[in-house]
C-alpha positions in Angstrom: -32.7 -25.0 -20.2 -30.6 -26.1 -17.2 -30.1 -22.8 -15.4 -28.3 -24.4 -12.3 -25.9 -26.0 -14.8 -25.3 -22.7 -16.5 -24.7 -20.9 -13.2 -22.2 -23.6 -12.3 -20.3 -23.2 -15.5 -20.2 -19.4 -15.2 -18.8 -19.7 -11.7 -16.1 -22.1 -13.0 -15.3 -19.7 -15.8 -15.0 -16.8 -13.4 -12.5 -18.7 -11.2 -10.4 -19.7 -14.2 -10.3 -16.1 -15.4 -8.8 -15.2 -12.0 -6.1 -17.8 -12.0 -3.5 -15.9 -14.1 -4.1 -12.9 -11.8 -3.1 -14.9 -8.8 0.5 -14.9 -10.1 0.4 -11.1 -9.9 -0.9 -10.6 -6.4 0.5 -10.4 -2.9 2.2 -13.1 -0.8 2.2 -14.6 2.7 4.2 -16.3 5.3 7.1 -18.8 4.9 6.3 -21.6 7.3 9.1 -24.0 8.3 7.2 -27.3 8.4 6.7 -27.5 4.6 3.0 -28.1 4.9 1.3 -25.0 6.4 -0.3 -22.7 3.9 0.8 -19.2 3.4 -1.0 -16.9 5.7 -0.9 -19.4 8.6 1.2 -16.8 10.5 -0.8 -13.8 9.5 -2.2 -11.9 6.5 -1.4 -13.3 3.0 -0.6 -9.7 1.9 2.9 -8.2 2.3 3.3 -5.4 4.8 3.6 -1.8 3.7 7.1 -1.5 5.3 9.8 -0.2 3.0 13.0 -1.7 4.3 15.0 -0.5 1.2 14.4 3.2 1.8 16.9 3.5 4.7 19.7 1.5 3.1 22.9 3.5 2.6 26.1 3.1 0.7 28.8 1.1 2.5 32.3 2.1 1.3 34.0 -1.2 2.2 31.6 -3.0 -0.1 31.9 -0.4 -2.8 35.7 -0.8 -2.8 35.2 -4.4 -3.9 33.6 -3.3 -7.2 35.7 -3.1 -10.3 36.9 0.4 -11.0 34.9 0.7 -14.3 31.7 -0.2 -12.5 32.3 2.4 -9.8 32.9 4.9 -12.5 29.8 4.0 -14.5 27.7 3.8 -11.4 25.2 1.4 -13.0 24.6 -2.3 -13.5 22.4 -4.1 -16.0 20.2 -6.8 -14.4 18.2 -9.4 -16.3 15.1 -9.9 -14.2 12.5 -12.6 -14.5 9.2 -11.2 -13.2 7.2 -14.3 -12.5 5.0 -14.6 -9.4 5.1 -13.6 -5.7 6.8 -13.6 -3.3 9.8 -13.4 -5.6 8.9 -10.9 -8.3 5.6 -9.8 -9.9 3.6 -6.9 -11.2 1.1 -5.9 -8.5 -0.3 -3.0 -10.7 0.2 -4.2 -14.2 3.3 -4.5 -16.5 3.4 -0.8 -17.1 4.1 -0.2 -13.5 7.1 -1.1 -11.3 7.6 -4.7 -10.2 7.6 -5.7 -6.6 8.7 -8.7 -4.5 11.4 -10.2 -2.4 13.9 -10.4 -5.3 13.2 -6.8 -6.3 13.7 -5.5 -2.8 16.9 -7.5 -2.3 18.5 -6.4 -5.6 17.6 -2.8 -5.0 19.0 -2.9 -1.4 22.3 -4.5 -2.7 22.5 -1.7 -5.3 22.1 1.0 -2.7 24.9 -0.6 -0.5 27.1 -0.6 -3.6 26.2 2.9 -4.6 25.0 1.9 -8.1 21.8 2.3 -10.1 20.1 -0.8 -11.6 19.1 -0.9 -15.2 16.4 -3.6 -14.9 15.5 -5.5 -18.1 12.6 -7.9 -18.0 13.5 -11.3 -19.5 12.0 -14.7 -19.6 13.4 -17.0 -17.0 15.0 -19.5 -19.4 16.9 -16.8 -21.3 18.7 -15.1 -18.5 21.5 -17.5 -17.6 22.6 -18.1 -21.3 22.6 -14.3 -21.8 25.0 -13.7 -18.9 27.9 -15.3 -20.8 27.3 -13.0 -23.8 27.5 -9.9 -21.6 24.0 -8.8 -22.2 23.4 -8.5 -18.4 25.9 -8.0 -15.5 23.8 -10.3 -13.3 20.5 -12.0 -13.2 17.6 -12.5 -10.8 14.7 -15.0 -10.9 14.9 -17.3 -7.9 17.8 -19.1 -9.5 18.6 -22.3 -7.5 22.2 -23.3 -7.1 22.8 -26.7 -8.7 25.9 -28.6 -9.6 25.1 -28.4 -13.3 24.6 -24.6 -13.2 27.8 -24.1 -11.3 29.8 -25.3 -14.3 28.9 -22.1 -16.2 27.4 -19.7 -13.7 28.7 -18.0 -10.5 26.2 -17.5 -7.7 26.0 -15.2 -4.7 23.4 -16.6 -2.3 20.6 -14.6 -0.6 17.9 -17.1 0.4 17.2 -20.8 0.8 14.1 -21.9 -1.1 13.8 -25.0 -3.3 11.4 -27.5 -4.9 7.9 -28.4 -3.8 4.6 -29.8 -5.2 1.0 -28.7 -5.2 -2.3 -30.3 -6.4 -5.8 -29.1 -7.0 -7.8 -28.9 -3.7 -9.7 -32.2 -3.2 -7.2 -34.3 -5.2 -7.3 -37.9 -4.0 -4.4 -39.3 -6.0 -1.7 -37.3 -4.1 -2.6 -36.5 -0.5 0.7 -36.6 1.3 4.1 -35.0 1.1 6.1 -36.1 -2.0 9.4 -37.6 -0.9 10.1 -39.9 -3.9 9.3 -39.2 -7.6 7.8 -42.7 -7.9 4.8 -41.2 -6.1 4.2 -39.3 -9.3 4.2 -42.3 -11.7 1.3 -42.3 -14.0 0.5 -38.6 -13.4 1.1 -35.5 -15.5 3.3 -32.8 -13.9 3.3 -29.2 -14.9 6.4 -27.0 -14.4 8.3 -24.0 -15.7 10.6 -23.9 -18.7 14.3 -23.9 -18.0 13.9 -24.5 -14.3 15.5 -26.9 -11.8 12.2 -28.6 -11.7 12.2 -29.4 -15.3 15.8 -30.6 -15.0 15.0 -32.8 -12.0 12.0 -34.4 -13.7 14.0 -35.1 -16.9 17.0 -36.6 -15.0 14.8 -38.9 -13.0 12.4 -39.9 -15.9 13.5 -43.6 -15.6 12.5 -44.1 -11.9 9.0 -45.3 -12.8 10.1 -47.9 -15.2 12.6 -49.2 -12.7 9.7 -49.5 -10.2 7.6 -51.3 -12.7 5.1 -48.4 -12.9 3.7 -46.3 -15.7 6.0 -43.2 -16.3 5.0 -39.7 -15.4 4.5 -37.1 -18.1 5.9 -33.6 -17.9 4.3 -30.5 -19.5 6.3 -27.3 -19.5 4.8 -23.8 -19.3 6.5 -20.4 -19.7 4.1 -18.7 -17.2 3.0 -19.6 -13.7 -0.6 -18.5 -14.5 -0.7 -21.0 -17.4 0.5 -23.8 -15.2 -2.2 -23.0 -12.6 -4.9 -22.8 -15.2 -3.8 -26.2 -16.6 -4.1 -27.7 -13.1 -7.6 -26.3 -12.6 -8.7 -27.5 -16.0 -7.4 -31.1 -15.3 -4.8 -31.0 -18.0 -2.1 -31.7 -15.4 -2.4 -33.5 -12.0 0.3 -31.7 -10.0 2.5 -28.6 -10.1 6.3 -28.7 -9.3 7.5 -25.2 -8.4 9.2 -23.1 -5.7 8.4 -23.8 -2.1 7.6 -20.2 -1.2 5.6 -19.7 -4.4 3.4 -22.7 -3.8 2.9 -21.8 -0.2 1.7 -18.3 -1.3 -0.5 -19.8 -4.0 -2.2 -22.3 -1.6 -3.2 -19.3 0.7 -5.2 -17.7 -2.1 -8.8 -19.1 -2.0 -9.3 -18.7 -5.8 -6.3 -20.9 -6.6 -8.0 -23.9 -5.0 -4.6 -25.6 -4.5 -3.1 -27.7 -1.7 0.6 -27.5 -1.0 2.2 -30.9 -0.5 5.4 -29.7 1.2 9.1 -29.5 0.4 10.8 -31.9 -1.8 14.4 -30.6 -2.2 15.9 -27.5 -0.7 18.2 -25.3 -2.8 20.2 -22.2 -2.1 19.1 -19.3 -4.3 21.3 -16.5 -5.5 22.2 -13.7 -7.8 23.6 -15.2 -11.0 26.7 -14.0 -12.8 28.8 -15.2 -15.7 31.6 -17.6 -14.6 34.6 -15.6 -13.3 32.6 -12.4 -12.8 34.5 -9.7 -10.8 31.2 -8.7 -9.1 30.6 -11.6 -6.8 32.7 -10.5 -3.8 31.1 -7.1 -3.8 27.6 -8.6 -4.0 28.4 -11.1 -1.2 29.7 -8.2 1.0 26.5 -6.2 0.3 24.2 -9.1 1.2 26.1 -9.7 4.4 25.9 -6.0 5.2 22.1 -6.2 4.8 22.0 -9.3 7.1 24.1 -7.5 9.7 22.1 -4.3 9.8 18.7 -6.0 9.9 17.5 -4.9 6.5 17.6 -8.4 5.2 15.3 -9.7 8.0 12.9 -6.8 7.4 12.7 -7.6 3.7 12.0 -11.3 4.3 9.4 -10.5 7.0 7.7 -8.1 4.5 7.3 -10.9 2.0 6.6 -13.7 4.4 9.7 -15.7 3.7 11.6 -15.4 7.0 11.8 -19.2 7.3 14.0 -19.2 4.2 16.6 -16.8 5.7 20.3 -17.6 5.5 22.9 -16.7 8.1 25.5 -15.5 5.6 25.8 -15.1 1.9 28.1 -17.5 0.1 29.8 -17.6 -3.3 29.2 -20.9 -5.3 28.2 -23.2 -2.4 27.7 -26.8 -3.4 24.2 -28.0 -4.2 22.2 -29.4 -1.3 22.1 -33.1 -1.3 
């Protein structure tokens, strides 16, 4: 009986068992150079600061809401609870979610004097549901793209984007990905309904043009499943959010290396096209920026490097 071999397999199994939990734990810093791991500027855990507690209603922003919303005093939000630092369940799905997106949405609601009726939803279902009126707005680290702007209105609150990560010790990809031809012949794991999936699909012919074997794409509905696939060797690289991958790389059990930023995107609250709520939300975000609450929220979640100077409605996609 090979006891060392058994112990090795047990250690590997224990690590893999932890991987989905990494999507439900705390987060770290948001470095600006695109390569430093989360935690390089301090602890990978968020602070205990509660910036939202002191937020008060601002009448000038409330006045921008439609009369029926002011009367009802509530808004329905479709919320994708994925992984930190955006939104996650630190204490299980039967407890309240936490994260940067949760704090920002709650702070905006307090400025506008409304209560949020948060409904958990899978990422890929939220944008289509806005048009049907199921939700008044959506959150889920939704990047502003030219394609989405055809059917969705956005009010921006942060600048994040697309990045790549590999399993620690990977020798096939060791430098920042600046061109998708660097991925030719590899298998890429990413999230369903994301800008990452759309980017990879739109550029699927780049490898053939370069005379190389095409890359393969595997789509997952949960971040934990993507990470597990990477550790088990079923995919070679992950494409996901810059801030999320930075966080992940700082967690020792994840055993990943962040390869840096690929494409920056503005991120915003999502609304159906022509929504009367956008001006009020923009005013609320700008109030939070002005009074310092916004900076405190981003500092709490380690994403200060992704701060914006002012909220915008439907900015063009970054090129």
